[in-house]
N, C-alpha and C positions, 0 to 999 in steps of 0.2 A: 379549168384546164388541169390544175394539179390533181383534183379529185379524179378526173378521167384517167390520168396516168396511173394513179394508185390502183384504181379498179382494174385497169387493163393488165397491170403487172400481177395482181392477185389472180385474175382468171388464167393468165398464162402459166403461172407457177402451179396452180391447181391442176391444169390440164396435163402438164409435164409429169407431175407426181402421180396423178391418178392413172395415166396411161398404162404403165406396167401392171398395176393392180387389176385393171379391167381386163387386160389380156390374160392374166393368170387365172381369173375367175370365170372365164368364158368356158362354155361346154367344150369338151374335147373327147377324143377317143380314149380308150383305156390307158391309164398311166403306164402300163407295162405292155409294150408292143412286142409280142412273141410270135415266132414263126409257127404256123399251124402244123408244119411237118414234124415238129417235136411234141405236138399235143398228145396227151395220153389217150390210149385206146381201150382202157378198162377202168372199172370203178371198184372201190373198196366195198366191203360188206359190213363195216362197223366204223366207229369213230377212230379207233386206233389204226385201222388199215385204210383210211380214206386216201384216195388218190389225189396228189397235189396238182393243182391247176393254176396256171398264171392268168392274171387278168388279160383279156384280149385273146385268149386261146379258146378254141372250141373242142372240148373233150367229148369223146364218143365211147360208148360201151354197149355190149350186148348182154342180155340176161333173160330171166324168165319172169313172167307175171307172178308177183308175190315176193320177189327179192327186194331187199333194201340196198340201194346203191348210194355210195358216199363219195363225195369229193371235198377237197379243202382248198382254200385260197387265202391270200393275205390282203388285209385292208388297213389303211393308215388313217390317221386323224385328218379330218376335213374331206374325206371321200364319202360319196353316197353310192354304195354298190347296188347294181341291178343284176339279178341272177335270172337267166332265161333257160328253159329246158323244153325240149321237144321229144315226145315219145312216139315212135312209129309202131303202130299196132299190127297184129297179124291180119290176114285177109278175112278170116271168120272169127268173130268174137261177140260176146254179149256186151251190154252196156256196163261200163266200169268207170270208177272215179280215181283219178291220180292226184297226188299231193306233193308239193315242193316245200320243204322246211329248211330254214337256215338257223344255225346255232353259232354262238360266239365261242371264244376260246375257253370259257368256263362252262360250255355246253348248256347255256341258257338259250332257249328258243327266242328268236328275235321276231317281233311283229313286222309285217310288211306295211310300209307306208302307203303303197298302192300297188296294184297288179293282181292278176288272178292266180293265186297260189294253189287253188283246188278247182279242178274242172272235171266234168263228167263227159266221157266220150260215148256217143251213140253207137248202135250196132254197126252202122255202115261207115263209121269214121275210120279213116286210115291213119290218123295221127291226132295228138292232142298237145297244145302249146300251153306252157305254164310260165309265169313271171312273178318276181318278187323284188320290189325296190325297198331296200332297208332305209332306216333313218340315217342321218349323217353321223359318221363315226366321230366320237368326241375324244379329245386328248386326255380327259380326266372326268371322273364322275363320283358322286357320292356312293358309299358302300351299299346303301339300301336301294339304289336305283338300278334299273335294268337297261341303262343306256348302252348302245354298242360302243366298244372300246377298241383301240388298235390291237391287232394280233391276227391269229388264225381264225377263219370262219369255216364252218362245215355245212355242206349242202347234202340233204337227204332226199332222195326221190323214191317214191314207192306208190303202189296202188292201195287204196284204203277201202274200196268197196267193189267186189266182183262176185260173180257166181262161181261155185266150186268147179264147174266144167271148164272154166277158163284158167284155172290155177296151173301154172307151169308152162303156159304158152310162150314162145320166144318173142322178145321185143328188142328193139334197138333204140338207143337214147343219144341225145346230144345236149350238152350243157355248156353255157358260155357266161362269163362274168365280165362286166364292164363297170366303170365308175365315172361319176361326174365330180370334179373338184369344186367344192363349195367355197373354199377360201376362208377369209376372215369373218364371214358372217356366222360361221359355226365355231369360232375360236373361243376358248375358255382360259381362265387363269389357273393353269395347272397342267401337269402331264404325269403319265405313269412312269415309274422307274424303269420298267421293262414292258415290252408288248406281251400280250397274252398268247404265247406260243407254247402249248403244253408239250411235255415230253412224249414221244411216240415210239421210241426204240431205245436200245442200249448199244453203245459202241465201246470199243477197247481203246484206251489211251495209254501212252507210255510217259513216265516222268523222267527226271534226270538220272535216276538210278536204273533206268531200263526195266523197271518192274511194271507189269501190266496192271491196269485198273479199269474198272468198268464205270462209266458215267452215263447219265441220261442224255440222249441226243434230242435236241429240240427240232421242231419242224424247220426244214431247210428253205422253205419258201418265204420270200419277203418281197416288198415292193421294189421297183426299180430305184436305184440310188439309196437303198437302205431305208430304215425307219426314220421319220422326222424327229427333230428334237422336241417339238411341241410348243416352243415359245415364239417362233416367228410366224407371222401371217400378214396379209395385206391390211389388217386392221391397224398396224403400226403406221402404214403409209397414210391412211385416212386420218389418223390422229394427228400426224405431223401437218397434213394439209389444213386441218381444222385450226391448229395453233397458229399457222401462218396467216390464215384468213382473219382470225381474231385479232392478231397484231396489226394487220393492215386496216381492219375496221377501226381500231383505236386511233391509228394515225389519221385516217380520214375524218373521224369525228372531231379530233383535235383541230384539224385544218378548217373544218366548217365552223366551229364555235369560237375560235380565237379572232376571226375577222381579218380584214386586210388593212394595212396602213397604220399610222399612229392614231391614238384616240383623240377625239375632238376636245378642245379646251372649253371648259365651262366658265363663262364670265362670272366674276364675283358678284354678290348681291349689291344692288344700288347702281350698277353701271347700265 
């Protein structure tokens, strides 16, 4: 009976502690729910002029076949971003191949974990859909590694193979970024001092002496609630649950091995 109570208590405590962690790690919509009415309607033409896009927004832009279209978004540690793009093609065109590339704040091209980032549209196709799911963003990485880190990410959409007769034809595009929160499964022991948000402009600032000075302006886009500190994750919850279960297992083992009642008296020899 005592062992049953111990095990019941352990299961109850494990369930109460793990409940919030499971809820936090469940798939959800974009961490940044933004109104599409404020979504951008144009795209940049380079890294420095990339149009900022919040996660959960659908950005649109018009351009010409052969243009390079750029957007930027913020991704924090523990997120697994998925970038989707749709290119609406003109009524008459030849076969052409479109490509979606994603770069981190250091302008390193990030590999897609899965998704069709390059697709060829047939002559009778009215649109082409592209997708790229990145690896989970890490809070810290070795300097030699190419792991995705917290900060600004750049999306580049362009055609990579077409006939010269199609060059300059008008196209319209849609781009959307969503993320899945992976949680403590992707936690690491370390964090960046600052997220990788490169300077993209210059702004004028005034000091106490009212003299003007120019300083680099970082990307203004960031996740809802700001950047995470990088040290907390639901891994701490599971570590605590493991410690509690280990302690209860020790108590249960002691209760099983010590026996019940006083030890039997052994009669002396010769009796």
